[in-house]
C-alpha positions in Angstrom: -87.4 -45.6 23.1 -86.2 -45.3 19.5 -83.0 -47.2 20.0 -84.9 -50.1 21.5 -87.1 -50.3 18.5 -84.1 -50.2 16.2 -82.3 -53.0 18.1 -85.5 -55.1 18.0 -85.7 -54.6 14.3 -82.1 -55.5 13.9 -82.7 -58.8 15.7 -85.7 -59.7 13.5 -83.6 -58.9 10.4 -80.7 -61.0 11.7 -83.0 -64.0 12.1 -84.3 -63.7 8.5 -81.3 -62.4 6.6 -79.5 -65.7 6.0 -81.1 -66.3 2.6 -80.8 -62.8 1.1 -77.3 -63.2 -0.2 -74.9 -60.2 -0.3 -74.7 -60.2 -4.1 -78.4 -59.4 -4.4 -78.2 -56.3 -2.1 -77.8 -53.0 -3.9 -78.4 -50.9 -0.8 -78.1 -51.3 2.9 -81.0 -53.1 4.7 -83.9 -50.9 5.6 -82.8 -50.6 9.2 -79.4 -49.3 8.2 -80.1 -47.4 5.0 -77.7 -44.6 5.9 -74.4 -44.3 7.7 -76.0 -42.6 10.7 -78.7 -45.2 11.0 -76.0 -47.9 11.2 -74.1 -45.7 13.7 -77.2 -45.6 15.9 -77.5 -49.3 16.1 -73.7 -49.6 16.8 -74.0 -46.9 19.6 -76.5 -49.1 21.4 -75.0 -52.5 20.7 -73.6 -54.1 23.9 -72.2 -57.0 21.8 -69.2 -54.7 21.0 -67.9 -55.1 24.5 -65.9 -57.9 26.0 -68.7 -59.5 28.1 -71.4 -58.2 25.8 -72.8 -56.1 28.6 -71.9 -52.5 27.7 -72.5 -50.2 24.8 -71.6 -46.6 24.1 -75.0 -45.7 25.5 -74.2 -47.3 28.9 -72.0 -44.4 29.8 -73.7 -41.9 27.5 -77.3 -42.5 28.4 -79.7 -40.7 26.0 -82.2 -40.3 28.9 -79.6 -38.2 30.7 -78.4 -36.0 27.9 -76.0 -38.7 26.8 -73.9 -38.4 30.0 -73.5 -40.9 32.9 -75.6 -40.1 36.0 -74.3 -43.1 37.9 -71.2 -41.5 39.5 -68.0 -39.6 39.1 -66.6 -42.1 36.7 -68.1 -45.0 34.7 -67.9 -48.7 35.6 -66.2 -50.8 32.9 -67.6 -53.8 31.0 -66.0 -56.1 33.6 -68.3 -54.7 36.3 -65.3 -53.8 38.4 -63.0 -51.3 36.6 -63.6 -47.6 37.3 -61.9 -44.8 35.4 -60.5 -41.6 36.7 -62.5 -39.1 34.7 -66.2 -38.3 34.3 -68.0 -39.3 31.1 -68.8 -36.0 29.3 -72.1 -35.5 27.4 -72.1 -36.4 23.8 -74.6 -33.6 23.1 -73.0 -30.8 21.0 -69.8 -33.0 20.7 -70.0 -32.7 16.9 -69.3 -28.9 17.3 -65.9 -29.6 19.0 -63.2 -28.6 16.5 -60.4 -30.9 15.6 -57.4 -30.7 17.9 -55.0 -28.1 16.6 -53.2 -24.9 17.6 -55.3 -21.7 17.2 -54.2 -18.4 15.9 -52.5 -17.6 19.3 -50.6 -20.9 19.3 -52.7 -22.4 22.0 -54.1 -25.9 21.8 -57.8 -26.1 21.1 -60.4 -28.8 20.4 -60.2 -32.6 20.3 -62.4 -35.0 22.1 -62.1 -36.5 25.6 -61.2 -34.2 28.4 -57.5 -34.1 27.3 -58.3 -33.7 23.6 -56.4 -36.8 22.7 -58.9 -37.8 20.0 -58.4 -35.4 17.2 -61.8 -36.1 15.6 -65.2 -37.5 16.5 -64.3 -40.6 14.6 -61.2 -41.1 16.6 -63.1 -40.7 19.8 -65.7 -43.3 18.8 -62.8 -45.8 18.4 -61.4 -45.3 21.9 -63.8 -46.9 24.4 -64.2 -50.4 22.7 -60.4 -50.9 23.0 -60.0 -49.4 26.4 -59.4 -52.2 29.0 -61.3 -50.4 31.7 -64.2 -49.4 29.5 -65.6 -51.9 26.9 -62.5 -54.1 27.1 -62.1 -55.6 23.7 -58.6 -56.9 22.9 -58.0 -55.3 19.5 -59.7 -54.1 16.3 -59.9 -57.6 14.8 -61.9 -58.8 17.9 -64.3 -55.9 17.5 -64.8 -56.5 13.8 -65.3 -60.2 14.4 -68.3 -59.2 16.6 -69.6 -57.1 13.8 -69.4 -60.0 11.4 -71.6 -62.1 13.8 -74.5 -59.9 12.7 -75.6 -60.6 9.1 -77.3 -57.2 8.8 -74.1 -55.5 9.8 -72.2 -57.5 7.1 -74.7 -56.4 4.5 -74.9 -52.8 5.7 -71.1 -52.3 5.9 -70.7 -53.8 2.5 -73.4 -51.5 1.0 -72.3 -48.4 2.7 -68.5 -48.8 2.7 -67.8 -51.3 0.0 -67.9 -55.1 -0.3 -65.5 -57.0 2.0 -65.1 -54.0 4.4 -65.5 -56.3 7.4 -62.9 -58.7 6.0 -60.2 -56.2 6.9 -60.0 -55.3 10.6 -58.5 -51.9 10.0 -61.1 -50.9 7.3 -63.9 -52.5 9.3 -63.0 -50.7 12.5 -62.6 -47.3 10.7 -66.0 -47.8 9.1 -67.5 -48.5 12.4 -66.1 -45.3 13.9 -67.3 -43.3 10.9 -70.8 -44.6 11.3 -71.0 -43.8 15.0 -69.6 -40.3 14.4 -72.3 -39.7 11.8 -74.9 -40.7 14.3 -73.5 -38.3 16.8 -73.7 -35.5 14.1 -77.4 -35.8 13.8 -79.3 -32.5 14.6 -81.0 -34.2 17.6 -77.7 -34.1 19.4 -77.5 -30.3 19.0 -81.0 -29.0 18.6 -80.4 -25.5 20.0 -83.9 -25.5 21.5 -83.4 -24.7 25.1 -85.2 -21.9 26.9 -82.3 -19.7 26.3 -82.5 -20.4 22.5 -86.2 -19.7 22.6 -85.5 -16.5 24.4 -83.1 -15.4 21.7 -85.8 -16.1 19.1 -88.4 -14.2 21.0 -90.4 -17.3 21.9 -89.8 -17.2 25.6 -89.1 -14.8 28.5 -86.4 -15.2 31.1 -87.4 -14.7 34.8 -85.7 -11.8 36.6 -83.3 -14.2 38.2 -82.4 -15.9 34.9 -81.9 -12.6 33.2 -79.6 -11.4 36.0 -77.7 -14.6 35.6 -77.4 -14.0 31.9 -76.1 -10.5 32.4 -73.6 -11.7 34.9 -72.5 -14.5 32.7 -71.6 -12.3 29.8 -70.4 -9.4 31.9 -66.8 -8.2 31.5 -67.0 -6.6 35.0 -68.7 -8.9 37.4 -67.7 -12.4 36.4 -65.2 -14.2 34.1 -67.5 -17.0 33.0 -67.5 -16.0 29.3 -63.7 -15.8 29.1 -63.7 -19.6 28.8 -67.4 -20.3 28.0 -68.1 -18.0 25.1 -67.0 -19.0 21.6 -68.8 -16.5 19.4 -68.1 -12.8 19.4 -71.7 -11.8 20.1 -73.4 -12.6 23.4 -76.6 -13.3 21.5 -75.2 -15.6 18.8 -77.7 -18.4 18.2 -74.9 -20.8 17.5 -73.2 -20.4 20.8 -72.0 -23.7 22.4 -70.6 -22.1 25.5 -67.0 -23.3 25.2 -63.8 -21.8 23.9 -62.6 -25.4 23.4 -59.2 -24.4 24.9 -57.5 -26.1 27.8 -57.3 -24.6 31.3 -55.9 -25.7 34.7 -58.7 -24.7 37.0 -57.1 -26.0 40.2 -59.7 -28.7 40.6 -58.9 -30.8 43.7 -58.3 -34.5 43.3 -61.4 -36.6 43.8 -60.3 -38.7 46.8 -63.4 -40.8 46.9 -63.0 -41.7 43.3 -59.4 -42.5 43.7 -60.2 -44.8 46.7 -62.7 -46.7 44.6 -60.6 -47.1 41.4 -57.4 -48.2 43.1 -55.2 -45.4 41.7 -51.7 -45.5 42.9 -50.7 -43.3 45.8 -49.5 -40.0 44.5 -51.0 -40.4 41.0 -51.6 -37.0 39.3 -53.8 -36.7 36.2 -51.7 -34.7 33.8 -54.5 -33.7 31.5 -53.4 -32.1 28.3 -49.7 -32.9 29.1 -50.5 -36.6 28.6 -51.9 -36.0 25.1 -49.4 -37.8 22.8 -50.4 -35.7 19.8 -48.7 -32.7 21.3 -45.2 -34.3 21.0 -45.6 -36.5 17.9 -43.7 -34.0 15.8 -40.7 -34.2 18.2 -41.6 -31.2 20.3 -40.6 -31.4 23.9 -43.4 -31.8 26.5 -44.6 -28.4 27.8 -45.0 -28.7 31.6 -47.2 -25.7 31.8 -49.9 -27.8 30.2 -50.0 -30.2 33.1 -53.5 -30.3 34.7 -55.1 -28.5 31.9 -58.4 -29.9 30.5 -60.6 -28.8 27.7 -63.4 -26.4 28.5 -66.7 -28.4 28.2 -69.9 -27.1 26.7 -72.4 -25.6 29.2 -75.3 -26.8 27.2 -77.2 -29.3 29.3 -74.8 -28.7 32.2 -77.6 -28.5 34.7 -78.7 -32.1 34.0 -75.3 -33.8 33.5 -73.8 -33.9 37.0 -71.4 -34.6 38.5 -69.0 -31.9 37.4 -65.4 -31.2 36.5 -63.1 -33.7 34.6 -63.0 -36.0 37.7 -66.6 -35.6 38.9 -65.4 -33.9 42.0 -68.6 -31.8 42.6 -72.1 -33.2 42.6 -74.0 -29.9 42.5 -73.8 -27.1 39.9 -74.0 -24.4 42.7 -70.9 -26.0 44.3 -69.0 -25.5 41.0 -69.8 -21.7 41.1 -68.9 -21.5 44.8 -65.6 -23.3 43.9 -64.7 -20.6 41.3 -65.8 -17.9 43.7 -63.4 -19.2 46.4 -60.6 -17.8 44.3 -62.0 -14.3 44.6 -63.5 -14.1 48.1 -61.5 -13.1 51.2 -64.2 -14.6 53.4 -63.1 -18.0 54.7 -66.7 -19.0 55.2 -67.2 -18.6 51.5 -64.4 -21.1 50.8 -66.3 -24.0 52.2 -67.4 -26.8 50.0 -71.1 -27.3 50.9 -70.9 -30.9 49.9 -68.3 -31.8 52.5 -68.5 -29.0 55.0 -64.8 -28.5 54.7 -62.7 -26.0 52.7 -62.3 -26.8 49.1 -59.3 -29.0 48.6 -56.0 -27.8 47.2 -55.4 -28.0 43.4 -54.3 -31.4 42.2 -51.9 -29.4 40.0 -51.1 -26.1 41.7 -48.7 -24.9 38.9 -49.8 -22.8 36.0 -53.3 -22.1 37.1 -55.6 -20.3 34.7 -55.3 -16.5 35.2 -59.0 -16.1 34.6 -59.7 -17.7 38.0 -58.8 -14.6 40.0 -60.0 -11.9 37.6 -63.3 -10.8 39.1 -65.1 -9.8 42.2 -66.5 -12.2 44.8 -70.2 -13.1 44.3 -72.9 -13.0 46.9 -75.6 -15.7 47.1 -78.0 -13.7 45.0 -75.6 -13.7 42.1 -74.5 -17.3 42.6 -78.1 -18.4 42.5 -78.8 -16.2 39.4 -75.9 -17.9 37.5 -77.3 -21.3 38.4 -80.7 -20.2 37.2 -79.3 -19.0 33.9 -77.3 -22.2 33.4 -80.5 -24.2 33.7 -81.9 -22.3 30.8 -79.3 -23.9 28.6 -81.0 -27.3 28.9 -82.4 -28.8 25.7 -86.2 -29.0 25.6 -86.2 -32.8 25.7 -84.3 -32.8 29.0 -86.1 -29.9 30.8 -88.1 -32.4 32.9 -84.8 -33.5 34.5 -84.5 -30.1 36.0 -87.3 -31.0 38.4 -85.6 -34.1 39.7 
């Protein structure tokens, strides 16, 4: 893989860079001749975690659409810690707007499920210092690891200015800028799925996929696009399939995950309510935001299981049946096929999104059609995963 080659190159350069001398460098080394190239190396560098065993790519695997297929939540660098939320895909993350209120006064954007990182750079700086993720003690500890690599020292000096890594704050900020630039590369958002090719007249949808497309964008038969359509036109080629707003969907707690991560009894994930940015201006906490999470992109959704902010559902069809349970009167249609039991109660039953109950119940033909359409949103490089 490309990142393996880059890291191998970085190792070779590190072994032979001692005699170069920083004063003689007028540009970054060949491997890191741009900010995004440096960011790529950093993204795959396990030395930036406490035990040198985990990189960004560990939980955002490029082979799986930069998501984590290993379970509902990722295992930390210590090999034991487990979080309470599912690692989202990094694909199309560069299209997430900065956290801010929109024209209607509603919060929109920001990275992580609760939007607590205003920018992509801020998000990149979160995991290394999270004790249950990469586990580094502070910024100076991370920057000290960066200084261990002569090529990093040279590249940071050339790209950000001499002595950048001598200052922990400046060095850490430069690191997050580089990682964010890597994540802004076009390859993270190629817009080359079957759906995109269909819009360009390069592919045809099957009858089932076309039915799913019509249902998805329908104002009469589903409410999918009320949260998963950003652009005004249903055929906009720049559609990322998220309004980037926050909604409480009534997702049940993931009991199995809570049992494995040792969460305290009665713990409730407050979602957006826990975002400190919302009250930093002195505004009081808004309890109606409890349990609300940012709408994720649906691009690559079919290959980035498990689903929901807490990885509660393993199959995409289950997700649609969960939404359908709000609209059906048939008790048999309110059964979670993964457990054989009724869908659990909402973790936060207050202030549920009104969109949940705005629409008719769907039969199996329409459920399957929606799943088929969602599969067409898979980037070309990941279409082989649809067969697994």
